[in-house]
C-alpha positions in Angstrom: 76.1 71.1 113.5 77.4 74.2 115.7 74.6 73.7 118.0 74.6 70.1 118.2 78.2 70.2 119.3 77.1 73.3 121.9 74.5 70.8 123.2 76.5 67.4 123.1 79.2 69.3 125.4 81.9 68.8 122.6 83.6 70.5 120.3 82.7 71.4 116.7 85.9 69.1 115.4 84.7 66.2 117.6 81.6 66.0 116.8 82.2 66.1 112.9 84.6 63.3 113.5 82.4 61.4 115.3 79.6 61.8 112.8 82.5 60.7 110.1 83.2 57.8 111.6 79.8 56.9 112.2 79.1 57.1 108.6 82.2 54.9 108.0 81.4 52.0 110.7 78.0 52.0 109.0 79.5 51.2 105.6 81.6 48.0 107.3 80.4 45.6 109.5 81.9 47.0 112.4 80.5 48.9 115.2 81.9 52.1 116.8 81.3 53.3 120.6 81.9 56.2 121.8 84.4 56.6 124.9 81.7 58.9 126.3 79.4 55.9 126.4 81.9 53.6 127.3 82.8 55.7 130.6 78.9 56.0 131.2 78.2 51.8 131.4 81.7 52.4 133.7 80.6 55.0 135.9 76.8 52.9 136.3 78.2 50.2 136.7 80.8 51.0 139.4 77.9 53.0 141.3 75.6 49.8 141.1 78.7 47.5 142.7 79.1 50.2 145.4 75.7 49.8 147.0 
């Protein structure tokens, strides 16, 4: 898990929290979207509009 956290560029505790949240969301009908994914989508949309 530590190597995975390093590879993802997040702290160990952040990775553990994300995995727990993902597991909990799979038990429910909710879907979790990471803040990083939202930021990437916004940045991608902003680049597309600037062109």
